[in-house]
C-alpha positions in Angstrom: 72.4 140.2 98.2 69.4 138.7 99.9 68.6 135.0 99.3 65.3 135.0 101.2 62.9 136.4 98.6 61.2 134.2 96.1 62.6 134.1 92.5 60.9 136.5 90.1 59.5 138.8 92.9 60.5 142.2 94.0 62.1 142.8 97.4 63.8 145.5 99.4 67.6 145.5 99.2 69.3 142.7 101.2 72.0 143.0 103.9 74.6 144.3 101.5 72.3 146.5 99.5 72.7 144.9 96.1 69.3 144.6 94.4 66.6 141.9 94.3 65.5 138.8 92.4 64.6 139.0 88.7 62.2 137.5 86.1 63.6 134.6 84.2 65.9 135.4 81.3 64.8 134.3 77.8 67.9 132.4 76.7 67.4 132.5 73.0 70.9 133.6 72.0 74.0 133.8 74.2 77.3 135.6 73.6 80.5 133.9 74.7 83.8 135.6 75.6 86.9 133.6 76.6 90.7 133.7 76.2 92.8 131.4 74.1 95.3 131.1 77.0 92.6 129.8 79.5 93.3 126.2 80.5 90.5 123.8 79.8 88.4 126.2 77.7 87.6 123.9 74.7 86.0 121.2 76.9 83.8 123.8 78.6 82.8 125.2 75.2 81.8 121.7 74.1 79.6 121.3 77.2 78.1 124.6 76.5 77.3 123.7 72.9 75.6 120.5 74.1 73.5 122.3 76.6 72.5 125.0 74.1 71.7 122.5 71.4 69.4 120.5 73.6 67.4 123.7 74.5 67.3 125.4 71.1 69.7 128.2 72.3 72.0 129.9 69.7 75.6 130.7 70.7 77.8 133.4 69.3 81.5 133.6 70.0 84.0 136.5 70.3 86.8 136.3 67.7 89.3 135.0 70.2 86.9 132.4 71.5 85.8 131.3 68.1 89.2 129.8 67.5 88.6 127.1 70.2 84.9 126.7 69.7 83.4 123.5 68.1 83.1 123.3 64.3 80.4 125.4 62.8 80.5 128.0 65.6 79.4 131.5 64.6 81.0 134.9 65.3 79.5 137.3 67.8 77.8 140.3 66.1 75.8 142.4 68.6 74.7 144.9 66.0 73.2 142.3 63.7 72.3 139.6 66.2 71.6 140.9 69.8 72.1 138.4 72.6 70.1 138.0 75.9 73.2 137.1 78.0 76.9 137.4 77.8 79.0 134.6 79.2 82.5 135.3 80.4 84.5 132.1 80.6 87.7 132.7 82.6 88.6 135.0 85.4 88.0 138.6 86.4 90.0 139.9 83.4 87.7 137.9 81.0 84.7 139.4 82.7 86.0 142.9 82.3 86.6 142.2 78.6 83.0 140.9 78.2 81.7 143.9 80.0 83.4 146.2 77.5 81.8 144.2 74.7 78.3 144.8 76.0 78.9 148.4 77.3 76.0 150.6 76.3 73.7 147.6 75.7 71.2 146.2 78.2 72.8 142.8 78.3 73.7 141.1 81.6 77.0 139.4 82.2 77.6 136.1 83.9 81.1 135.3 84.9 82.1 131.6 85.0 85.4 131.2 86.8 88.0 129.1 85.0 90.9 130.9 86.6 92.2 131.4 90.1 90.5 134.2 92.0 87.4 135.1 90.1 86.2 137.7 92.6 83.6 139.1 90.1 82.4 135.8 88.8 79.3 134.1 90.1 79.6 130.5 88.9 82.3 127.9 88.7 83.1 125.5 85.8 81.3 122.7 87.5 78.1 124.6 87.9 77.9 126.1 84.3 74.7 124.2 83.2 73.1 124.6 86.6 73.7 128.4 86.6 72.1 128.8 83.1 69.0 126.8 84.3 68.8 129.2 87.3 68.9 132.2 85.0 66.0 130.8 83.0 64.0 130.2 86.2 64.6 133.7 87.5 66.7 132.5 90.4 69.3 135.2 90.2 70.1 138.7 91.3 71.1 141.5 89.0 73.8 144.0 90.2 74.0 147.3 88.4 77.6 148.6 88.4 78.5 152.0 87.2 81.6 152.7 85.1 84.1 155.6 85.0 84.8 157.6 81.9 88.3 159.0 81.1 89.1 161.7 78.6 92.6 162.7 77.6 92.9 166.4 77.2 95.4 168.5 75.3 97.2 171.4 76.8 94.4 173.7 75.5 91.8 171.5 77.2 90.4 169.9 74.0 89.7 166.1 73.9 92.4 164.0 72.3 90.4 161.1 70.8 87.3 159.5 72.1 86.6 158.9 75.8 87.0 155.4 77.2 85.1 153.5 79.9 86.3 151.3 82.8 84.3 149.0 85.1 87.2 148.6 87.5 89.8 151.4 87.2 92.0 153.8 85.3 95.7 153.8 86.1 98.0 156.6 85.1 101.6 155.4 85.5 105.1 155.7 84.0 106.0 153.7 80.9 109.3 151.8 80.7 111.6 152.0 83.6 110.1 152.2 87.1 110.5 155.7 88.5 108.6 158.3 90.5 106.4 160.8 88.7 105.1 164.1 90.1 101.4 164.3 89.6 98.9 167.1 90.3 95.3 166.2 91.1 92.2 168.5 91.0 88.6 167.9 91.8 85.6 169.5 90.2 82.3 169.5 92.2 79.2 171.6 91.4 81.0 173.7 88.8 84.0 174.5 91.1 87.5 173.2 90.7 89.6 172.7 93.7 93.2 171.4 94.1 93.6 168.0 95.8 97.3 168.3 95.9 100.6 167.3 94.2 102.8 164.3 95.1 105.5 162.0 93.7 104.5 158.4 93.2 104.7 155.5 90.7 101.3 156.5 89.5 97.7 156.9 90.6 94.6 154.6 90.5 91.1 156.0 90.0 88.7 153.2 90.7 85.0 152.4 91.0 83.7 150.5 94.1 83.7 147.4 91.8 87.4 147.9 91.2 88.2 148.7 94.9 89.1 145.0 95.5 91.5 144.9 92.5 94.7 147.0 92.0 93.5 149.8 94.3 93.3 147.4 97.2 96.8 146.0 96.5 98.1 149.6 96.6 96.5 150.2 100.0 93.2 151.6 98.8 89.8 151.2 100.7 87.4 148.3 100.1 84.1 149.8 99.1 80.7 148.0 98.9 79.7 148.0 95.2 76.4 149.8 95.8 78.1 152.8 97.4 78.3 155.5 94.7 81.8 157.1 95.1 85.2 157.1 93.4 88.5 156.0 95.1 91.7 157.8 94.4 94.8 155.8 95.4 98.4 156.8 94.9 100.8 154.0 93.9 103.9 153.8 96.2 103.8 157.6 97.1 107.1 159.1 98.2 105.5 160.6 101.3 103.9 159.3 104.5 101.3 162.0 104.2 99.6 160.8 101.0 96.6 158.5 101.8 93.8 157.1 99.6 90.8 159.4 99.1 87.1 158.6 98.6 85.3 161.4 96.6 81.7 161.9 95.5 80.6 160.0 92.4 79.6 163.2 90.6 83.1 164.7 91.0 85.4 165.2 88.1 89.0 164.3 88.8 91.8 165.9 86.8 95.3 164.4 86.7 98.3 166.2 85.2 102.0 165.3 85.3 104.3 168.0 86.5 107.3 166.5 84.8 107.9 164.0 81.9 104.2 163.8 80.8 105.3 162.1 77.6 106.4 159.1 79.7 102.9 158.4 81.1 100.5 155.7 80.1 96.7 155.5 80.9 95.7 151.9 81.4 92.0 150.9 81.2 90.9 148.0 83.4 94.4 146.6 83.1 93.9 145.6 79.5 93.9 148.7 77.2 96.7 151.3 77.3 97.1 154.7 75.8 100.3 156.7 75.9 100.0 160.4 76.7 101.7 163.1 74.6 103.5 166.3 75.6 101.3 168.2 78.1 98.3 166.0 77.9 96.2 165.6 81.1 93.4 163.2 82.0 89.9 163.9 83.3 88.0 161.0 85.0 84.3 161.1 85.9 81.3 158.9 86.2 80.4 157.2 82.9 77.0 157.2 81.3 77.3 153.4 80.9 76.2 150.8 83.6 77.1 147.1 83.5 74.7 144.4 84.9 76.5 141.6 86.6 74.7 138.4 87.6 74.8 136.9 91.1 72.8 134.1 92.7 70.8 134.1 95.9 73.1 133.3 98.9 76.1 135.1 97.3 77.0 138.4 98.7 79.8 140.9 98.4 80.9 140.2 102.1 80.8 136.4 101.8 82.9 136.7 98.6 85.3 139.0 100.3 85.8 136.7 103.2 86.1 133.6 101.0 88.3 134.9 98.2 90.3 137.6 99.9 90.6 136.0 103.4 89.3 139.2 104.9 89.4 139.0 108.8 90.2 135.3 108.5 90.4 133.6 111.9 93.5 131.6 112.8 92.8 128.2 114.4 93.6 128.2 118.1 93.8 132.0 118.5 91.2 134.6 119.4 
């Protein structure tokens, strides 16, 4: 993201191709998502209440967050009371949860890191009030991130239940005891279906560029700049030296089918929601129709975050 343009003006994409400055947000009502297990959440909620009260801003809390909010706090109801901003107070997992809450609605998400890594978050606990002031002044950058949609299919190819969306990734893996599973992957592009191949592994990760720095990266997958429209396919601990991560077009449809023990497989959504497959179910993953808007601030970029939080290409003192 480029930090050189004036707030509230349009600009060409910056060095890491992630959008431009925005008009100031009208902070009339803010949604708040947190986790009861997050250390230090109640004091942060108290500060937020004080900030909002002084500026006539209404706050609405998710059910889990409401338990730790100050007395008189009200429950989040996006259908009845839309919000102009969703605050995610925690780490990346909390931000993913907040993103699912606003999926399909034009509501930006600001992540405030109260955890450890917070790769997707743009503010820290100590800069909460300052960050909200910057939003009102238009001193921020809006990143549009696409999602993936997964549909579980029966043996006859019919959908089994509703499709689900993920901002980071879908993981198909064995349930219970750790063991290899034989998986068959296909890819559909422009109406044609081609076989990617079959392999034995602990599972497979299908991720967006946003999720490329999460589980996929830990499994040896590529790091992808968020504005690049593609899908990463990464096998988990493959039992072969010939299986390597793949990057496929964003308009591709990826089919995943177990060649043995399909009833032992689980589809995990963004590491938080799990669905067990039945019999000869398969999974189809494609680009979702839902985008998520994440807030960043001028001076923050994907590459600076990667260096700072992932120690990418970190230099050792005293060595070249």
